[in-house]
N, C-alpha and C positions, 0 to 999 in steps of 0.2 A: 205874245202879250198883246193884248188889244187895249188901246187908249186913245186919247185925243193928241192931236198935234200939239207941240212938236215932237211928240216921241216917235212918230212914224215919219220916215223921209217923204218930202214932197206932199205932206198932207195925210200919207197913209195911215190907217189907224191900226194895222196889225203888222208886229214884227216878229220874226222867228228867232228862238234861242239857238245858239250854235254850239258845237262840241267844245268842251273846256279845253284850253291848251294843254294842260297837265295830263289828260287822258282819263280814263274811267268813263262813268256814266253821268258825270256833272255836266250841266250846260250853262252857258253864260250869254248875256246879252249886253253890249255896250253901245250906248246912244250919246252923241253930242248935241246938246241942245243949241238952238241959235235964237231962241225966243224967251224973253224973261218976263212974259207978260202976265201970267198968274199961275196958280196952281193948276196941275193937270190930273185927271183921275184915269185909273187903269184897272184892268183885271188880268190875272194870269190865265192862259188857257192850257189845260193839261189834258192828257190822254188817259181815259180810263177804259174799263171793259165795256162801258156803255157808249164810249165815243168821246167827242171832245167835250169837255166840262169846264165851266168858268169857275175860278177860284177867287173868292173876294176875302174881305175882312173876317177874321174869326167871330162866328156868332152871327153874321150878317146883320148886326143891329143898326149900323150907321157906317157912313164913310170913315176911313181911318187915315188919318194924317201920318205919313211916314218921314216927312220932310227932317222932323226932329230926331228921327230914330237911325240917323245914319250910322251904318256899320253893325247894326244889330241883326239878329236872325229873326226872322217874321214867320209865324205860322198862320196861314189862312185857313178857311173852310171850303172844301171842294163842293161845287154845286150852289155857289153864292153868286147871283147876277144882279140883284137889286142894289147892292151897294158897292163902293169901289174903294181902293186904295188911292191916296192922293199924295202928290210930290210937288214941291214948289218950283216953279220954272225960273232957272237961273240961267243967265246968258253965258254962252260958251264954257258950259259944265259937262263933263263926262259922268252919265249916270250908268251905273253897272248893277245888272241883276244877275244873280247866280242861284241855281237850283241844284240840289244834290243828285237828282236823277232826271232822266229824259222824259219820264212818263208819271202818272199818278203821283205828282208831288204837289204838296201844299206849303212847302218850306222854301223860302228863299233869303238871300242876303241882299241889302240895298245899300250902295254906296254912292256919293257924289265926289268926283275927283276934279281937281282944278288942272290936270295935266293927263296925257295919255297913260295907260296902264304901263308900268315899267317893263322893259325887257330886259332879261338877265343874261347877259353875254360874257364870253371869254372866261370860264370859270377855271382857276388854277389853284394850285395848292403847293406846299413845300414838301410833298412826298417825293421821294426819288425811288424809282424802281418798282413802284407799287406797293412798298413795304416799309413800314416804320418800326424802330425798336419799341420794345415794351417800356411804357412810361412815358413815351413821348406825345406831346400835343401837336395837333395839325392845323394850320393857318389855311383858310381857304379866301380867295379874292375873286370877286365879280366886277365886271364893267358894265355900266349902263348902256342901253342902245343909242345909237347916233342921235343927237340933237335933243336928248332928254333933259329937262331941268333937273339939277342936282338936288333940289329940295321941293318936293311936291307932296308931302304928306304920306308918302308910301315907305313902309319899312321893308327891309329884306332880312331873311332869315335862312340859317343852315339847319335843315331838318335831318338828323341822323340817327341811325339804328344799329344795334348789334345783332338782331335776330329777324332780319328781312322785315322790319316795321310791324312785328307783332307788338313790340314795345318800342318807343322812340323818345327823342329829346329835341328840343329847339335851342338854338344859339341866335340871338338878335346880333346882326352884323353892325358893325360901326361904319357910319357915313364919313368918307375921308374928305368930303366936299370938292372932290376933283373928278367926279364921275366913276369912282371906284368904292367898293365896300370891302371890308375885311371881317372875319369871323373865325373863332378858334374853337375847334372840337377838343374837349378835355383829353388828356392823356389816358389810355387804357393800359392796365397792368398785366393782362394775360393775353394769350394768344386769341385772336378774334379777327373777324372781317367787319370792317365799318362800311356801311352804305350811307350815302347822304345825297340831298338834292337841295336846290336853292328855291325858296318861294318868296313872294312878296304879298303883303297884306296892308291894308290902308289903316292908318292912324287916325283917331278922332277922341273926343272927350267922352264919347258914349260906347265906344268900341270895345267890346269885352275882351279881356286878356287873351292873347292867342295861346293856346296850348296844343300838345299832341292830339288830344282828344278831338278838338274842333278845327284843327289846322286845315284838313282836307276842304271843308265847306268854307272856311274863311281866307283861303288862298286866292288871290287875284291872278297871279301868273306863276309859272314855275320853269325850272330848267332841271330836268331829271336825266340829263345826258340821253336822250332819245328814247326814253323809256326803261332804260337799264339801270339807271342811278349811277352816280359816281362811287368809287369804293377804293378802299386800299387795305392791305393786311397789317395786322400787329403781330409782330414776331414773337415767340415764345420768350419769356424772360430767361436770362441767363441764370443757370443754377448757381446757387452759392457754394455748392459742394458737388463734386463728381466722385462716385464711388469706384475703387479699383479693386478692393479686397475686403472681405467680411467673413471672419472664421473664428471658431472656437473649439476647444478640446478639453476633456477632462483630465485633471492632474491630481496627484495625491492630496494637495491641500485646497482643491476648488475647481474652477473653471478658468482657464486662460482664454482670453478674448483678444483678437487682433484685427485691425482694420486700417485701410489706407485710402488716401484721396489722391486723385489726379490733379485737382485745382481746388483752391479755396479763395472765397471772397465774403467779407462781412460775417464770418463764421465765429459766433461767440463761444459755442461750447458743444459737446456731445454729451447727452444724458443717456447713461446705460440703464435699461429697464428689463425685467426679468419676469416671467410668468411661469408658474408651476402647474397651471390647469388649462394648457393649450392655448393661451391668449385669452382667457375669460377675463382675468384680472391681472393687472401689472404692478410691479413694486420698483420704485426708485432705488437703484443700487448705488449710482456714483455719477459725478459730472467731471468730464475730462474737457479742459480748455482747448479751443481751437487754436492752430498756429498761424493760419491765413498766409500759407506760402504759396506762391503763383504756381510752382510745380507740385504742389500737394505735399503731403506727410504721411508718416506711418505712425500708428498709435497702438498701445497695449493696455490692458487692464486684467488684473487677476481677481475674479470673484471668489474670495475665501469664505464667504458665508453662504454660498451656494449649497442647497440642499441636494441630496443624492438622488432626487426624483428626476424624471426626464423634464427638461427645461426648455423654454423658448426666450431668446433674447432678441431685443431690438434697440436701435439707436436713435435717439430724438435729436436731430440736429437743429439748433437754435441760432437764428440771426441776432444781430445787435438790435434790430428794430422790432423784435418779438415774433417774427414769423418763424415757423417751424415746418419740419419734414421729417419723414420716418424712413429708415433703412428697410431692407428687405428683413423677413424674419429668419432667425437662425435657430435651429433645433440641435440641442445637445443631449445626448443619451443619459440614461440613469447611470449612477456609479454603482460599482460591484466591490464588495470587500474581498480581500485577498484571502487565501486559505481553502483547504480541502479538495482543491482541483475539481471541483463541481462545475458544470456547465449546464446552462438553462436558457432556453430561447422559445419563442421570440419575446423581446421585451420592447415595451410592455405586451403583455399576452392578451388577446381578444377572445372572447368566448370561453375562457377557462381551460383551454388546451395548451399544455406546455410539453416540450421535450426536453428530456434530462439525460446528460451523459455523465454517469458516475464511474467511469473507467478506473480499475484498480480497486473499487470499493464494493464488489459484488457480494451480496448477502448482507450488507450493513443496511440500516434505516437511516433514511434522511427525513427530517421533521420540518414542516412550514409553521412558524411562529407569527402571531399577528404583532401589532405595534405594541400591545400590552404585555407581550412576552408569553401569550397563551398558544400552546400547541393546538393547531387546527386540521392538520393532515400529516399522516405518516406515509413514506413509500419505501417498499423493499427494493433496493438497487439490484440490477441484473449484471452491472459491470459493462453494459453496453449501452448504446443509444435507446432510450424508451420513452413511450408516451405516458404522459401524466394527466389524468382527468381531474381538473380542479374547479369544475363548474358549481361545486356547491360552495366554494369560497367566495364570499362578498369581494367585490372591487376594493382594491387598496394595496397597501405596502406590507410584505411579508419578508421574514428572514429564513433562509433555507441553510439547515446546519446538519452535519453528520452527528449520528449518536455518538456519545462518549468522546466528543472533540472539543478541544479548547479554542479552535479557530473561531473567529467571529461569524463566519458564513457569508452568503451572499444575499443581497437585496432582490426580491422578485416583486414585479408590479403586474397586478391584474386589473384589467379594464372591464 
């Protein structure tokens, strides 16, 4: 920065910006004035492709007074040397200038502070062993540097993120008026890693609200644990139910379902759901209240309305707070009618190819009927295992019956 004394020490008119304490490409210059005579004018000097270039007020139309714009972001014009930025001289005041980049920058923040920039020391929290339980808030405490005043217009914040600062949040810390500050990171309810750092920013009536989007530029100083950030892990939430069994079987009057839990907490009920199209659509069958025994419990339900098709079942476990989770899928084979001693496989059949065992019925005809009772295919039985080519039959449900038999026959499913 090039300007008039007292911006420069011992009358020097050029001062270099230094590396910002928080790292990155930002640069910062802090000046303590000892002369309150009058306004002082200055330009920034930035490095561009063509060399060192002066940065003056935007538009270069006139000198710009930034004395009343304390804490605002100011954008100048690179290549302006005729006009200057101006700041009022105030005795024993710290002037802070911060730019976002080391070179080719026309943007800076200007502050006037009545005390040195705060140092953020001795950062502690209530985290034990680096992990907190799901749903637990974390309180962070910081201590001011030695001999710093407890009230100097600078606020302290906890800046935290769950995704390595791709997105983030800010918590303003409470000044305890004893050299310490505390801030609370809200409770997280799922497994996560929380990273955080502490930053300070100056307060004033014209200072725009600090947000995660502008925090980097508006930070006066920070403590980011030596560049690695402070962090803690949030443990996975305890499951309201742990499963130890989930089974089902065909019975003459329906499907018998059985399940068991190893533990339960806050479990309101199990919703039994059924699908006859491989999980495309689901039908609510019944709700079974949870017992919430610490050691778990056993449950049984008989689905007497179950169709004879291949079925898929699942349990929707519901908590009292409305949260829910699903069990693994349970597949139950199609039912078969008794009678005729006919065996047919695979079920369901893909590609229209079936294997049929009509042992003891050699020479007799077996007929395939569709759901309307229309005969669609007839097969002469050999009395042994034989291949049946049924690719001309559309996918669906069929009944396989022997000729001149009163038995109901068997259900055959073609996919």
